[in-house]
C-alpha positions as CSV (number, residue, x, y, z in Angstrom):
1,X,-12.7,-4.0,10.0
2,X,-9.4,-5.5,11.0
3,X,-6.3,-3.3,10.9
4,X,-3.4,-5.1,9.3
5,X,0.2,-4.1,9.3
6,X,1.6,-4.5,5.8
7,X,5.1,-3.8,7.1
8,X,5.5,-7.6,6.8
9,X,5.8,-6.9,3.0
10,X,9.4,-6.2,3.5
11,X,9.9,-9.6,5.3
12,X,7.8,-11.7,2.9
13,X,8.9,-10.2,-0.4
14,X,12.5,-9.6,-1.5
15,X,12.1,-6.0,-2.5
16,X,15.0,-3.5,-2.7
17,X,14.4,-0.6,-0.4
18,X,13.3,2.3,-2.6
19,X,12.2,5.6,-1.2
20,X,8.9,6.9,-2.5
21,X,9.2,9.6,-5.1
22,X,6.7,12.2,-6.1
23,X,6.4,13.8,-9.5
24,X,5.3,17.0,-7.8
25,X,5.2,18.4,-4.3
26,X,1.8,17.7,-2.8
27,X,0.2,17.9,0.6
28,X,-1.0,14.9,2.6
29,X,-4.6,15.6,1.7
30,X,-3.8,15.3,-2.0
31,X,-2.6,11.7,-1.5
32,X,-5.6,10.6,0.5
33,X,-8.2,9.2,-1.9
34,X,-5.7,8.2,-4.6
35,X,-6.0,4.6,-6.0
36,X,-3.3,2.1,-5.1
37,X,-1.9,-0.1,-7.9
38,X,0.4,-3.1,-7.7
39,X,3.5,-3.2,-9.8
40,X,1.7,-5.4,-12.4
41,X,-0.9,-2.7,-13.0
42,X,-3.8,-4.0,-10.9
43,X,-5.9,-1.6,-8.8
44,X,-5.9,-3.0,-5.3
45,X,-7.3,-0.3,-3.1
46,X,-7.3,3.4,-2.1
47,X,-5.3,5.6,0.3
48,X,-7.4,6.5,3.3
49,X,-4.8,8.2,5.5
50,X,-1.2,9.2,6.0
51,X,0.7,8.5,9.2
52,X,3.9,7.3,10.8
53,X,4.9,3.8,11.8
54,X,8.1,3.4,13.7
55,X,9.1,6.9,12.7
56,X,8.7,6.2,9.0
57,X,6.1,8.0,6.9
58,X,3.5,5.5,5.8
59,X,0.1,5.3,4.1
60,X,-3.0,3.6,5.3
61,X,-4.8,1.9,2.5
62,X,-8.2,0.2,2.2
63,X,-7.4,-2.9,0.1
64,X,-10.0,-5.3,-1.4
65,X,-10.1,-9.0,-0.6
66,X,-10.1,-11.9,-3.0
67,X,-13.2,-11.8,-5.3
68,X,-14.0,-8.3,-3.9
69,X,-15.6,-9.5,-0.7
70,X,-14.8,-7.0,2.1
71,X,-11.9,-4.8,2.5
72,X,-9.1,-4.4,5.0
73,X,-7.0,-1.5,6.2
74,X,-3.3,-2.0,5.8
75,X,-0.2,-0.1,6.5
76,X,2.0,0.6,3.5
77,X,5.6,1.7,4.2
78,X,6.9,4.6,2.1
79,X,9.8,2.4,1.1
80,X,7.6,0.2,-1.2
81,X,5.4,2.9,-2.7
82,X,5.8,5.5,-5.4
83,X,3.4,8.4,-5.6
84,X,2.6,9.3,-9.2
85,X,0.5,12.1,-10.6
86,X,-2.8,10.3,-10.1
87,X,-2.0,7.1,-8.2
88,X,0.2,5.2,-5.8
89,X,2.2,2.3,-7.2
90,X,3.6,-0.4,-5.0
91,X,6.8,-2.3,-5.8
92,X,5.1,-5.7,-5.4
93,X,2.6,-7.6,-7.6
94,X,-1.1,-8.1,-6.9
95,X,-0.5,-11.8,-6.4
96,X,2.0,-11.0,-3.6
97,X,-0.5,-8.6,-1.9
98,X,-3.2,-11.3,-2.1
99,X,-0.8,-13.9,-0.5
100,X,0.1,-11.5,2.3
101,X,-3.5,-10.7,3.0
102,X,-4.3,-14.4,3.1
103,X,-1.3,-15.2,5.5
104,X,-2.4,-12.3,7.7
105,X,-6.0,-13.6,7.9
106,X,-4.9,-16.9,9.5
C-alpha cells in the first residue's frame, strides 16, 4: 500500500493550529486501534501507529478510499487531531479528506 503524507492537510485546508487534547492520560498503545472520525462525524479509518514527523508527534492512520475500495496509510499531524475517550477526531471534514486523498493519488 502507498504511504501518503497527510501533512499537506495544513497546506490544503485552512485550519487553525490546535494541539491535540486528551481527556485522560494514556499510553501510545491505547491510541493504536482507535477509530478516526472527521469533524462532520464520519468514520474514515483507524490509528495503526504513533510516530514523529519533523519532530512533531503524529499518528499513522489506515484510511478508506472512496466507495470503500482499498485503504491507504496516511500521516496525521497532532495539530489537526483530538484524542477523545474512544476515538480520534480530526479538525477537517470527510469531504476534505476525500479530496486530499484524490489529489495525492494523481
